[in-house]
C-alpha positions in Angstrom: -12.9 -6.0 0.9 -9.6 -6.4 3.2 -10.2 -8.5 6.2 -8.2 -7.5 9.4 -4.7 -8.8 10.1 -1.9 -8.2 12.1 1.8 -7.6 10.5 5.0 -8.1 12.2 8.5 -6.3 11.1 11.1 -9.0 11.2 13.9 -6.6 12.3 12.9 -2.9 13.4 16.4 -2.2 14.9 17.6 1.4 13.8 20.6 1.1 11.1 22.8 3.6 9.2 22.5 3.8 5.5 25.1 4.8 2.9 22.3 7.6 2.4 24.2 9.0 5.7 21.2 8.7 7.8 19.3 6.3 10.4 16.2 4.0 9.6 14.3 2.2 11.5 11.8 0.2 9.3 8.7 -0.1 10.9 6.5 -2.0 8.2 8.3 -3.2 5.0 6.6 -6.5 4.6 6.7 -9.0 1.7 2.8 -9.8 2.2 1.3 -6.1 2.1 2.5 -4.7 -1.1 0.8 -1.6 -1.2 3.1 0.7 1.7 5.6 1.0 3.3 6.8 3.2 6.5 9.9 4.1 8.2 11.7 6.3 10.4 14.8 8.4 9.3 17.1 10.0 11.5 19.6 12.5 10.3 22.2 14.2 12.6 22.6 17.6 12.8 24.5 19.3 9.8 24.1 16.1 7.7 22.8 16.2 3.8 21.6 13.2 2.8 22.7 12.1 -0.6 21.0 13.3 -3.5 18.8 9.9 -4.6 15.7 9.2 -6.1 12.9 5.8 -6.0 11.0 4.6 -8.2 7.7 4.8 -5.6 6.2 7.8 -4.2 7.1 9.3 -1.0 5.6 11.3 2.1 7.9 12.5 4.6 6.2 13.4 8.2 8.4 15.3 10.2 8.3 14.4 13.6 11.1 16.5 15.3 13.8 18.9 14.1 14.1 21.4 11.6 15.6 20.7 7.9 15.7 21.6 3.9 14.0 19.7 2.0 15.4 19.6 -1.7 13.1 18.2 -4.0 13.0 18.2 -7.7 13.7 22.2 -8.6 11.9 23.0 -5.3 13.3 24.1 -1.5 11.4 23.6 1.6 11.8 24.3 4.9 10.6 21.8 6.9 9.7 21.5 10.7 7.4 19.0 12.7 4.3 18.8 11.9 5.1 19.6 8.0 4.4 16.6 5.0 6.3 16.8 2.1 5.0 15.1 -0.9 7.5 13.8 -3.7 6.0 11.6 -6.7 8.0 8.8 -8.1 11.5 9.0 -9.7 12.2 12.9 -8.2 15.7 13.6 -7.5 15.8 14.8 -3.1 17.7 15.5 -0.9 17.5 16.9 3.2 19.4 18.2 5.3 19.2 18.8 9.2 19.9 22.3 9.4 19.1 22.7 13.1 20.8 21.9 16.5 19.5 17.9 17.3 18.4 15.2 15.1 15.7 15.8 12.0 13.8 12.9 12.4 10.8 11.9 10.3 8.6 9.4 8.8 8.6 8.1 5.4 5.5 6.4 3.7 6.2 4.8 0.6 3.3 4.0 -2.1 3.6 1.3 -2.8 6.1 -0.6 -0.8 9.8 0.8 -1.0 12.7 -1.8 -2.4 16.1 -1.8 -2.2 16.2 -2.1 -5.8 13.6 0.7 -6.5 16.4 3.3 -5.0 19.1 4.9 -7.2 21.6 7.3 -5.9 22.5 10.0 -8.1 25.9 10.9 -6.6 
């Protein structure tokens, strides 16, 4: 059984990525390898780059509307939707609205930059 603990995210400032979106790391800690959690923000009219990661991701849409291209599937998404992305699946997301598209990205296991691959 795991004991209770408090984890502190050392740097949770929003930053811009080459993927064409803004990321805030909410939980990505060396001491907790099972999961990581980030908030992504995609500006209106922007499509993130095609990429894939080595871990399973869940996109939990908090605000806005968009289109998620996941492998060969395309999903219209809005606040309240969750998209499950299996490991190594090509993916991108487009903000089809007029305001920011904001979503949580829950990764199982922990996301690391080494596990990211641009497909562009």
